[in-house]
C-alpha positions as CSV (number, residue, x, y, z in Angstrom):
1,M,72.9,-33.5,-26.4
2,T,73.9,-32.1,-29.2
3,H,75.0,-32.9,-32.6
4,T,77.6,-30.8,-35.4
5,L,76.1,-30.3,-39.0
6,F,79.1,-29.6,-41.1
7,I,77.2,-27.7,-44.9
8,K,79.4,-27.1,-47.8
9,N,78.4,-23.9,-50.0
10,M,77.0,-21.8,-47.1
11,V,78.9,-18.7,-47.8
12,C,76.6,-15.8,-46.5
13,N,73.6,-14.8,-44.7
14,R,71.2,-15.5,-47.5
15,C,72.4,-19.4,-47.0
16,K,72.0,-19.2,-43.0
17,M,68.5,-18.4,-43.6
18,S,67.6,-21.3,-46.1
19,I,69.0,-23.6,-44.0
20,L,67.5,-22.9,-40.6
21,K,64.2,-22.5,-42.7
22,L,64.8,-26.3,-43.8
23,L,66.0,-27.2,-40.3
24,N,63.1,-25.9,-38.4
25,D,60.3,-27.3,-41.4
26,E,62.1,-30.6,-41.0
27,G,61.9,-30.6,-37.3
28,F,65.3,-30.1,-36.3
29,E,66.2,-27.8,-33.0
30,V,68.3,-25.5,-33.9
31,E,71.3,-24.3,-30.6
32,T,73.6,-22.5,-33.2
33,I,74.3,-21.7,-36.9
34,Q,77.6,-20.1,-38.6
35,L,78.5,-19.8,-42.2
36,G,79.6,-23.9,-42.9
37,K,78.2,-25.0,-39.2
38,I,75.5,-25.7,-37.4
39,T,74.7,-27.5,-33.9
40,V,71.4,-29.1,-33.4
41,K,70.0,-31.0,-30.4
42,E,69.5,-34.7,-31.2
43,N,66.9,-36.0,-31.3
44,P,65.4,-39.8,-32.3
45,A,63.3,-38.2,-34.6
46,N,65.9,-36.4,-37.0
47,N,66.0,-37.7,-40.1
48,Y,69.5,-36.7,-41.8
49,Q,69.3,-38.8,-44.6
50,K,65.7,-36.8,-45.8
51,L,67.8,-33.6,-44.3
52,E,70.8,-34.6,-46.9
53,L,68.5,-34.8,-49.9
54,K,66.9,-31.5,-49.5
55,L,70.0,-29.8,-48.8
56,K,72.0,-31.0,-52.2
57,E,68.2,-29.6,-53.6
58,L,69.1,-26.3,-52.3
59,G,72.5,-26.6,-53.4
60,F,74.0,-27.5,-50.3
61,E,76.3,-30.9,-48.7
62,L,75.9,-32.1,-45.5
63,I,79.8,-32.7,-45.0
64,K,80.8,-36.2,-43.3
65,D,84.3,-36.5,-44.0
66,A,86.8,-34.5,-41.5
67,S,89.3,-32.6,-43.9
68,K,86.7,-31.7,-46.2
69,A,84.7,-29.4,-43.1
70,L,88.3,-28.0,-42.4
71,V,88.4,-26.9,-45.9
72,E,84.6,-25.3,-45.9
73,K,85.9,-23.8,-42.9
74,I,89.0,-22.3,-44.4
75,K,86.5,-21.3,-47.5
76,V,84.3,-19.2,-45.4
77,N,87.1,-17.9,-43.5
78,L,88.8,-17.0,-46.5
79,I,85.5,-15.7,-48.3
80,Q,84.1,-13.6,-45.1
81,H,87.2,-11.5,-44.8
82,I,86.7,-11.0,-48.7
83,Q,83.3,-9.6,-48.1
84,I,84.4,-6.9,-45.8
85,N,87.6,-6.1,-47.6
86,D,90.0,-7.6,-44.9
87,T,92.7,-9.1,-47.4
88,N,95.3,-7.5,-45.2
89,T,96.5,-10.6,-43.5
90,I,94.3,-13.0,-44.0
91,L,96.2,-15.7,-45.1
92,A,99.3,-15.5,-42.1
93,N,96.1,-15.3,-39.6
94,L,93.8,-18.3,-40.9
95,E,95.6,-20.5,-38.7
96,S,95.2,-18.8,-34.8
97,E,91.5,-18.3,-36.3
98,I,91.4,-22.1,-37.3
99,G,92.9,-23.6,-34.6
100,K,95.7,-25.6,-37.5
101,S,99.3,-24.7,-38.8
102,Y,99.0,-23.5,-42.1
103,S,101.0,-26.0,-43.8
104,V,98.3,-28.6,-42.6
105,L,95.6,-26.2,-43.6
106,S,97.3,-25.8,-46.9
107,K,98.1,-28.6,-47.7
108,T,94.7,-30.4,-46.8
109,F,93.1,-27.4,-49.2
110,S,95.3,-28.3,-52.0
111,K,95.0,-32.0,-51.7
112,S,91.4,-31.8,-51.6
113,E,90.4,-28.9,-54.0
114,G,93.6,-28.9,-56.4
115,I,94.0,-25.7,-55.8
116,T,96.6,-23.9,-54.2
117,L,95.2,-22.1,-51.2
118,E,96.9,-18.8,-51.7
119,K,95.4,-19.5,-55.6
120,Y,92.0,-20.1,-54.2
121,F,92.5,-16.6,-52.1
122,I,93.6,-14.8,-55.4
123,N,90.3,-16.0,-57.4
124,L,88.5,-14.8,-54.5
125,K,90.0,-11.7,-55.0
126,I,89.6,-11.2,-58.8
127,E,85.9,-12.0,-58.4
128,K,85.2,-9.1,-56.1
129,V,87.3,-6.8,-58.2
130,K,84.6,-7.7,-60.9
131,E,82.0,-7.0,-58.8
132,Y,83.4,-3.7,-57.7
133,I,84.4,-3.0,-61.7
134,Q,80.8,-4.1,-62.1
135,L,79.1,-1.7,-59.8
136,Q,81.7,1.4,-61.5
137,E,82.1,2.9,-57.6
138,L,85.4,2.7,-57.5
139,N,88.1,3.8,-60.3
140,F,91.1,0.7,-60.8
141,S,93.5,2.6,-57.7
142,E,90.7,1.8,-55.0
143,I,89.6,-1.1,-55.9
144,A,93.4,-2.1,-55.2
145,Y,93.4,0.0,-52.5
146,S,90.6,-1.8,-50.9
147,L,92.0,-4.9,-52.0
148,N,95.1,-4.6,-50.5
149,Y,97.0,-5.0,-53.3
150,K,100.2,-2.5,-53.7
151,N,99.4,-0.7,-56.6
152,S,96.9,-1.0,-59.7
153,S,99.0,-2.1,-62.0
154,H,100.3,-5.1,-59.5
155,L,95.8,-5.7,-59.3
156,A,96.1,-5.6,-63.5
157,K,98.4,-7.7,-64.0
158,Q,97.1,-10.3,-61.5
159,F,93.6,-9.7,-63.0
160,K,94.9,-10.3,-66.8
161,Q,96.5,-13.6,-65.5
162,V,93.2,-15.0,-63.9
163,T,90.5,-14.0,-66.6
164,G,92.6,-13.3,-70.0
165,M,91.5,-9.6,-69.9
166,S,93.0,-6.5,-68.6
167,M,90.0,-4.4,-66.3
168,T,89.2,-1.8,-68.9
169,D,88.1,-5.1,-71.3
170,F,86.4,-6.3,-68.7
171,K,84.5,-2.9,-67.9
172,N,84.2,-2.1,-71.1
173,L,82.5,-5.4,-72.1
174,Q,79.4,-5.3,-69.3
175,I,78.6,-8.8,-69.4
176,D,77.8,-10.5,-65.6
177,S,81.1,-13.7,-65.3
178,R,81.2,-13.8,-62.3
179,K,81.2,-16.8,-60.5
180,P,79.2,-17.5,-57.6
181,L,81.8,-17.4,-54.1
182,D,80.6,-21.5,-53.8
183,K,81.7,-22.3,-57.4
184,I,85.2,-20.9,-57.3
185,V,88.3,-23.0,-57.5
């Protein structure tokens, strides 16, 4: 018999490795591991309370509520698409990828996070823009193109709306004001 665990803030491969190591150290037998979701073999020796405390020490959280698990699944899905620059139709495809209607996803997300799904997605894209600017590998037009903006002026307007500064000002400041992906709201 297996047990599925949903983990909050598990947003990258390093997170998967950290959690896999923790589970192995705690004697859990992992069957599958995906971002935000782990299947373990059920064992009477499994100590979920201890696991929960250890996860919190690493900045993760065991999700017990179904709606919170759905929200985490949405976040992981969006983050994965942002990381591979697949932002063109992600919101339209979200319902087929997660298996629930877009209105259910949107309402659940907004209720849980206090922000609309669309606004969260824009915030994710702006963090990706900050990353590109700091890496200095692409110009503003190339950044806009890579994230499927209509043009660089549309991106520039949205960037200023979200951050309160222009992309040029951000580039000239040369500060690290990026947010970790698990802290974006």
